[in-house]
N, CA, C and O atoms as a GROMACS GRO file, in nm:
protein
  356
    1MET      N    1  -0.372   2.547   0.698
    1MET     CA    2  -0.400   2.634   0.587
    1MET      C    3  -0.541   2.691   0.600
    1MET      O    4  -0.560   2.812   0.585
    2LEU      N    5  -0.637   2.609   0.628
    2LEU     CA    6  -0.774   2.656   0.643
    2LEU      C    7  -0.807   2.690   0.788
    2LEU      O    8  -0.916   2.740   0.818
    3ARG      N    9  -0.714   2.664   0.877
    3ARG     CA   10  -0.743   2.683   1.018
    3ARG      C   11  -0.767   2.830   1.053
    3ARG      O   12  -0.860   2.862   1.127
    4ARG      N   13  -0.684   2.918   1.001
    4ARG     CA   14  -0.699   3.061   1.034
    4ARG      C   15  -0.830   3.118   0.982
    4ARG      O   16  -0.901   3.185   1.057
    5PRO      N   17  -0.866   3.095   0.854
    5PRO     CA   18  -0.995   3.150   0.809
    5PRO      C   19  -1.113   3.092   0.886
    5PRO      O   20  -1.208   3.164   0.918
    6LEU      N   21  -1.108   2.963   0.917
    6LEU     CA   22  -1.219   2.904   0.993
    6LEU      C   23  -1.225   2.962   1.134
    6LEU      O   24  -1.333   2.988   1.187
    7ARG      N   25  -1.108   2.981   1.194
    7ARG     CA   26  -1.105   3.037   1.330
    7ARG      C   27  -1.159   3.180   1.331
    7ARG      O   28  -1.239   3.216   1.417
    8SER      N   29  -1.115   3.261   1.235
    8SER     CA   30  -1.162   3.400   1.234
    8SER      C   31  -1.310   3.406   1.201
    8SER      O   32  -1.382   3.489   1.258
    9SER      N   33  -1.358   3.321   1.110
    9SER     CA   34  -1.502   3.317   1.079
    9SER      C   35  -1.583   3.272   1.199
    9SER      O   36  -1.691   3.325   1.226
   10SER      N   37  -1.530   3.174   1.272
   10SER     CA   38  -1.604   3.127   1.389
   10SER      C   39  -1.609   3.234   1.498
   10SER      O   40  -1.711   3.248   1.565
   11GLN      N   41  -1.500   3.310   1.515
   11GLN     CA   42  -1.501   3.417   1.614
   11GLN      C   43  -1.596   3.529   1.573
   11GLN      O   44  -1.664   3.587   1.658
   12ASP      N   45  -1.601   3.559   1.443
   12ASP     CA   46  -1.695   3.661   1.395
   12ASP      C   47  -1.839   3.617   1.418
   12ASP      O   48  -1.924   3.697   1.459
   13SER      N   49  -1.866   3.490   1.392
   13SER     CA   50  -2.003   3.442   1.410
   13SER      C   51  -2.041   3.436   1.557
   13SER      O   52  -2.157   3.458   1.592
   14GLN      N   53  -1.945   3.407   1.644
   14GLN     CA   54  -1.973   3.402   1.787
   14GLN      C   55  -2.004   3.543   1.839
   14GLN      O   56  -2.082   3.560   1.932
   15GLY      N   57  -1.942   3.642   1.779
   15GLY     CA   58  -1.963   3.780   1.822
   15GLY      C   59  -2.099   3.835   1.784
   15GLY      O   60  -2.137   3.943   1.830
   16SER      N   61  -2.173   3.764   1.701
   16SER     CA   62  -2.304   3.816   1.658
   16SER      C   63  -2.408   3.806   1.769
   16SER      O   64  -2.511   3.873   1.761
   17ARG      N   65  -2.385   3.728   1.868
   17ARG     CA   66  -2.473   3.713   1.986
   17ARG      C   67  -2.612   3.660   1.951
   17ARG      O   68  -2.706   3.682   2.027
   18SER      N   69  -2.627   3.592   1.841
   18SER     CA   70  -2.755   3.528   1.809
   18SER      C   71  -2.734   3.377   1.809
   18SER      O   72  -2.622   3.328   1.802
   19GLN      N   73  -2.845   3.305   1.816
   19GLN     CA   74  -2.837   3.159   1.818
   19GLN      C   75  -2.775   3.106   1.689
   19GLN      O   76  -2.696   3.011   1.691
   20ASP      N   77  -2.810   3.168   1.578
   20ASP     CA   78  -2.751   3.124   1.451
   20ASP      C   79  -2.600   3.146   1.451
   20ASP      O   80  -2.526   3.065   1.396
   21GLY      N   81  -2.557   3.253   1.511
   21GLY     CA   82  -2.413   3.282   1.519
   21GLY      C   83  -2.340   3.176   1.602
   21GLY      O   84  -2.232   3.131   1.565
   22PHE      N   85  -2.401   3.136   1.716
   22PHE     CA   86  -2.340   3.034   1.799
   22PHE      C   87  -2.339   2.898   1.728
   22PHE      O   88  -2.242   2.823   1.737
   23ASP      N   89  -2.447   2.868   1.657
   23ASP     CA   90  -2.452   2.742   1.582
   23ASP      C   91  -2.345   2.740   1.473
   23ASP      O   92  -2.277   2.639   1.454
   24LEU      N   93  -2.331   2.852   1.403
   24LEU     CA   94  -2.230   2.861   1.299
   24LEU      C   95  -2.090   2.849   1.359
   24LEU      O   96  -2.003   2.786   1.300
   25TYR      N   97  -2.070   2.910   1.475
   25TYR     CA   98  -1.942   2.901   1.544
   25TYR      C   99  -1.906   2.755   1.571
   25TYR      O  100  -1.795   2.711   1.542
   26HIS      N  101  -2.001   2.680   1.626
   26HIS     CA  102  -1.974   2.539   1.658
   26HIS      C  103  -1.956   2.455   1.531
   26HIS      O  104  -1.874   2.363   1.528
   27ASP      N  105  -2.032   2.486   1.428
   27ASP     CA  106  -2.016   2.414   1.301
   27ASP      C  107  -1.877   2.438   1.242
   27ASP      O  108  -1.813   2.345   1.193
   28LEU      N  109  -1.831   2.563   1.248
   28LEU     CA  110  -1.699   2.594   1.194
   28LEU      C  111  -1.588   2.532   1.278
   28LEU      O  112  -1.488   2.485   1.223
   29GLN      N  113  -1.605   2.530   1.409
   29GLN     CA  114  -1.506   2.465   1.496
   29GLN      C  115  -1.500   2.315   1.468
   29GLN      O  116  -1.392   2.256   1.462
   30THR      N  117  -1.617   2.253   1.450
   30THR     CA  118  -1.623   2.110   1.418
   30THR      C  119  -1.559   2.084   1.281
   30THR      O  120  -1.488   1.985   1.264
   31GLY      N  121  -1.585   2.171   1.184
   31GLY     CA  122  -1.524   2.156   1.052
   31GLY      C  123  -1.372   2.167   1.058
   31GLY      O  124  -1.302   2.092   0.991
   32ALA      N  125  -1.322   2.261   1.137
   32ALA     CA  126  -1.177   2.276   1.151
   32ALA      C  127  -1.115   2.152   1.213
   32ALA      O  128  -1.009   2.107   1.171
   33LEU      N  129  -1.181   2.097   1.315
   33LEU     CA  130  -1.132   1.975   1.379
   33LEU      C  131  -1.135   1.857   1.283
   33LEU      O  132  -1.042   1.776   1.280
   34THR      N  133  -1.240   1.847   1.205
   34THR     CA  134  -1.252   1.739   1.107
   34THR      C  135  -1.142   1.748   1.002
   34THR      O  136  -1.082   1.648   0.965
   35LEU      N  137  -1.115   1.870   0.954
   35LEU     CA  138  -1.008   1.888   0.856
   35LEU      C  139  -0.872   1.852   0.914
   35LEU      O  140  -0.790   1.791   0.846
   36ARG      N  141  -0.847   1.889   1.038
   36ARG     CA  142  -0.720   1.857   1.102
   36ARG      C  143  -0.702   1.706   1.114
   36ARG      O  144  -0.596   1.652   1.084
   37ARG      N  145  -0.808   1.638   1.158
   37ARG     CA  146  -0.802   1.492   1.172
   37ARG      C  147  -0.786   1.424   1.036
   37ARG      O  148  -0.714   1.325   1.024
   38LEU      N  149  -0.854   1.476   0.935
   38LEU     CA  150  -0.843   1.420   0.801
   38LEU      C  151  -0.700   1.434   0.749
   38LEU      O  152  -0.647   1.341   0.688
   39GLY      N  153  -0.639   1.548   0.772
   39GLY     CA  154  -0.500   1.568   0.731
   39GLY      C  155  -0.406   1.469   0.799
   39GLY      O  156  -0.316   1.415   0.736
   40GLU      N  157  -0.428   1.446   0.929
   40GLU     CA  158  -0.345   1.349   1.001
   40GLU      C  159  -0.367   1.208   0.946
   40GLU      O  160  -0.271   1.132   0.929
   41ASP      N  161  -0.492   1.173   0.920
   41ASP     CA  162  -0.522   1.040   0.866
   41ASP      C  163  -0.459   1.020   0.729
   41ASP      O  164  -0.405   0.913   0.701
   42LEU      N  165  -0.465   1.122   0.645
   42LEU     CA  166  -0.405   1.111   0.511
   42LEU      C  167  -0.254   1.101   0.519
   42LEU      O  168  -0.192   1.031   0.439
   43HIS      N  169  -0.194   1.171   0.614
   43HIS     CA  170  -0.049   1.164   0.631
   43HIS      C  171  -0.008   1.023   0.671
   43HIS      O  172   0.090   0.969   0.617
   44VAL      N  173  -0.080   0.963   0.764
   44VAL     CA  174  -0.051   0.826   0.808
   44VAL      C  175  -0.078   0.728   0.695
   44VAL      O  176  -0.002   0.632   0.677
   45ALA      N  177  -0.185   0.750   0.620
   45ALA     CA  178  -0.218   0.659   0.509
   45ALA      C  179  -0.108   0.660   0.404
   45ALA      O  180  -0.076   0.554   0.348
   46ALA      N  181  -0.052   0.774   0.376
   46ALA     CA  182   0.056   0.781   0.276
   46ALA      C  183   0.178   0.702   0.323
   46ALA      O  184   0.240   0.632   0.244
   47GLU      N  185   0.211   0.712   0.451
   47GLU     CA  186   0.324   0.637   0.505
   47GLU      C  187   0.296   0.486   0.498
   47GLU      O  188   0.385   0.408   0.464
   48ARG      N  189   0.173   0.447   0.530
   48ARG     CA  190   0.139   0.305   0.526
   48ARG      C  191   0.141   0.251   0.383
   48ARG      O  192   0.181   0.137   0.361
   49MET      N  193   0.098   0.332   0.286
   49MET     CA  194   0.102   0.288   0.147
   49MET      C  195   0.246   0.270   0.099
   49MET      O  196   0.275   0.177   0.024
   50ARG      N  197   0.336   0.359   0.142
   50ARG     CA  198   0.476   0.345   0.106
   50ARG      C  199   0.534   0.217   0.165
   50ARG      O  200   0.617   0.151   0.102
   51ALA      N  201   0.490   0.182   0.286
   51ALA     CA  202   0.540   0.060   0.350
   51ALA      C  203   0.490  -0.065   0.277
   51ALA      O  204   0.558  -0.168   0.279
   52LEU      N  205   0.374  -0.057   0.214
   52LEU     CA  206   0.319  -0.172   0.142
   52LEU      C  207   0.378  -0.189   0.003
   52LEU      O  208   0.366  -0.296  -0.056
   53ALA      N  209   0.440  -0.088  -0.048
   53ALA     CA  210   0.493  -0.093  -0.185
   53ALA      C  211   0.607  -0.194  -0.194
   53ALA      O  212   0.674  -0.223  -0.095
   54LEU      N  213   0.627  -0.245  -0.313
   54LEU     CA  214   0.737  -0.337  -0.337
   54LEU      C  215   0.869  -0.263  -0.319
   54LEU      O  216   0.879  -0.145  -0.351
   55PRO      N  217   0.969  -0.332  -0.268
   55PRO     CA  218   1.098  -0.264  -0.255
   55PRO      C  219   1.153  -0.231  -0.393
   55PRO      O  220   1.126  -0.301  -0.491
   56GLN      N  221   1.230  -0.125  -0.398
   56GLN     CA  222   1.286  -0.084  -0.526
   56GLN      C  223   1.385  -0.189  -0.575
   56GLN      O  224   1.458  -0.249  -0.496
   57ARG      N  225   1.385  -0.210  -0.706
   57ARG     CA  226   1.474  -0.308  -0.766
   57ARG      C  227   1.616  -0.254  -0.767
   57ARG      O  228   1.640  -0.138  -0.798
   58ARG      N  229   1.709  -0.342  -0.733
   58ARG     CA  230   1.848  -0.300  -0.732
   58ARG      C  231   1.901  -0.284  -0.873
   58ARG      O  232   1.856  -0.351  -0.966
   59SER      N  233   1.995  -0.196  -0.888
   59SER     CA  234   2.060  -0.180  -1.018
   59SER      C  235   2.154  -0.299  -1.039
   59SER      O  236   2.186  -0.370  -0.945
   60TRP      N  237   2.196  -0.320  -1.161
   60TRP     CA  238   2.283  -0.434  -1.188
   60TRP      C  239   2.418  -0.416  -1.119
   60TRP      O  240   2.483  -0.515  -1.084
   61GLN      N  241   2.461  -0.291  -1.100
   61GLN     CA  242   2.588  -0.267  -1.031
   61GLN      C  243   2.578  -0.311  -0.885
   61GLN      O  244   2.670  -0.373  -0.831
   62GLU      N  245   2.465  -0.279  -0.822
   62GLU     CA  246   2.446  -0.321  -0.683
   62GLU      C  247   2.438  -0.472  -0.672
   62GLU      O  248   2.490  -0.530  -0.577
   63ALA      N  249   2.373  -0.537  -0.768
   63ALA     CA  250   2.361  -0.683  -0.766
   63ALA      C  251   2.498  -0.749  -0.782
   63ALA      O  252   2.529  -0.846  -0.712
   64VAL      N  253   2.581  -0.696  -0.873
   64VAL     CA  254   2.715  -0.752  -0.892
   64VAL      C  255   2.800  -0.731  -0.767
   64VAL      O  256   2.872  -0.821  -0.725
   65ALA      N  257   2.792  -0.613  -0.708
   65ALA     CA  258   2.869  -0.585  -0.588
   65ALA      C  259   2.825  -0.676  -0.473
   65ALA      O  260   2.908  -0.724  -0.397
   66ALA      N  261   2.696  -0.699  -0.461
   66ALA     CA  262   2.645  -0.788  -0.356
   66ALA      C  263   2.691  -0.931  -0.381
   66ALA      O  264   2.726  -1.003  -0.287
   67TYR      N  265   2.692  -0.973  -0.508
   67TYR     CA  266   2.736  -1.108  -0.540
   67TYR      C  267   2.881  -1.129  -0.502
   67TYR      O  268   2.916  -1.226  -0.435
   68TYR      N  269   2.966  -1.036  -0.545
   68TYR     CA  270   3.108  -1.052  -0.514
   68TYR      C  271   3.136  -1.027  -0.366
   68TYR      O  272   3.236  -1.076  -0.314
   69GLY      N  273   3.053  -0.954  -0.301
   69GLY     CA  274   3.071  -0.932  -0.158
   69GLY      C  275   3.039  -1.055  -0.076
   69GLY      O  276   3.090  -1.070   0.034
   70THR      N  277   2.954  -1.143  -0.128
   70THR     CA  278   2.915  -1.263  -0.053
   70THR      C  279   2.966  -1.392  -0.118
   70THR      O  280   2.943  -1.500  -0.066
   71ALA      N  281   3.035  -1.382  -0.230
   71ALA     CA  282   3.084  -1.501  -0.301
   71ALA      C  283   3.195  -1.569  -0.221
   71ALA      O  284   3.272  -1.505  -0.149
   72ARG      N  285   3.201  -1.702  -0.235
   72ARG     CA  286   3.306  -1.779  -0.169
   72ARG      C  287   3.438  -1.750  -0.239
   72ARG      O  288   3.447  -1.748  -0.361
   73ILE      N  289   3.539  -1.727  -0.160
   73ILE     CA  290   3.671  -1.698  -0.215
   73ILE      C  291   3.743  -1.832  -0.234
   73ILE      O  292   3.758  -1.907  -0.138
   74PRO      N  293   3.787  -1.861  -0.356
   74PRO     CA  294   3.856  -1.989  -0.378
   74PRO      C  295   3.992  -1.987  -0.310
   74PRO      O  296   4.051  -1.881  -0.288
   75PRO      N  297   4.043  -2.107  -0.275
   75PRO     CA  298   4.175  -2.109  -0.210
   75PRO      C  299   4.281  -2.057  -0.307
   75PRO      O  300   4.272  -2.074  -0.429
   76ALA      N  301   4.379  -1.995  -0.252
   76ALA     CA  302   4.485  -1.935  -0.334
   76ALA      C  303   4.570  -2.046  -0.397
   76ALA      O  304   4.595  -2.149  -0.335
   77MET      N  305   4.613  -2.023  -0.518
   77MET     CA  306   4.700  -2.118  -0.586
   77MET      C  307   4.840  -2.101  -0.528
   77MET      O  308   4.881  -1.990  -0.494
   78PRO      N  309   4.913  -2.212  -0.516
   78PRO     CA  310   5.051  -2.197  -0.466
   78PRO      C  311   5.135  -2.123  -0.569
   78PRO      O  312   5.108  -2.131  -0.688
   79PRO      N  313   5.236  -2.051  -0.524
   79PRO     CA  314   5.323  -1.980  -0.618
   79PRO      C  315   5.390  -2.078  -0.715
   79PRO      O  316   5.407  -2.195  -0.681
   80PRO      N  317   5.429  -2.033  -0.832
   80PRO     CA  318   5.487  -2.123  -0.932
   80PRO      C  319   5.612  -2.196  -0.883
   80PRO      O  320   5.636  -2.308  -0.926
   81SER      N  321   5.691  -2.137  -0.796
   81SER     CA  322   5.813  -2.202  -0.748
   81SER      C  323   5.782  -2.318  -0.654
   81SER      O  324   5.864  -2.408  -0.641
   82ALA      N  325   5.669  -2.319  -0.590
   82ALA     CA  326   5.634  -2.424  -0.496
   82ALA      C  327   5.566  -2.542  -0.566
   82ALA      O  328   5.556  -2.649  -0.507
   83ARG      N  329   5.519  -2.524  -0.688
   83ARG     CA  330   5.454  -2.633  -0.760
   83ARG      C  331   5.559  -2.734  -0.809
   83ARG      O  332   5.668  -2.696  -0.851
   84PRO      N  333   5.524  -2.861  -0.803
   84PRO     CA  334   5.619  -2.960  -0.856
   84PRO      C  335   5.626  -2.947  -1.009
   84PRO      O  336   5.524  -2.938  -1.077
   85ASP      N  337   5.746  -2.946  -1.057
   85ASP     CA  338   5.766  -2.932  -1.201
   85ASP      C  339   5.777  -3.071  -1.263
   85ASP      O  340   5.865  -3.148  -1.226
   86SER      N  341   5.690  -3.101  -1.355
   86SER     CA  342   5.690  -3.233  -1.416
   86SER      C  343   5.804  -3.248  -1.519
   86SER      O  344   5.837  -3.360  -1.559
   87ARG      N  345   5.861  -3.138  -1.559
   87ARG     CA  346   5.970  -3.145  -1.658
   87ARG      C  347   6.107  -3.157  -1.592
   87ARG      O  348   6.208  -3.170  -1.660
   88ALA      N  349   6.111  -3.152  -1.462
   88ALA     CA  350   6.241  -3.159  -1.394
   88ALA      C  351   6.298  -3.300  -1.404
   88ALA      O  352   6.221  -3.396  -1.403
   89PRO      N  353   6.436  -3.319  -1.412
   89PRO     CA  354   6.497  -3.452  -1.426
   89PRO      C  355   6.490  -3.535  -1.302
   89PRO      O  356   6.538  -3.649  -1.301
   0.00000   0.00000   0.00000
């Protein structure tokens, strides 16, 4: 965003052919490099801060689904015809 104005200003100052112009050119080039590095550092810092954040809390629906997805399945009951009938003679 600031790279183009700094670049054009530095080229204008270099074209002045005076020592002050060359000094300004180098100062502007250094400033552009510093801004670029700062932007990269801030981008990395934002990613690192997101990595340090607590994980988002699950909704109750997700918790119930996870519970039933990992719950032990009880053994199946035998069909009613296979059970011994205590009332039989």
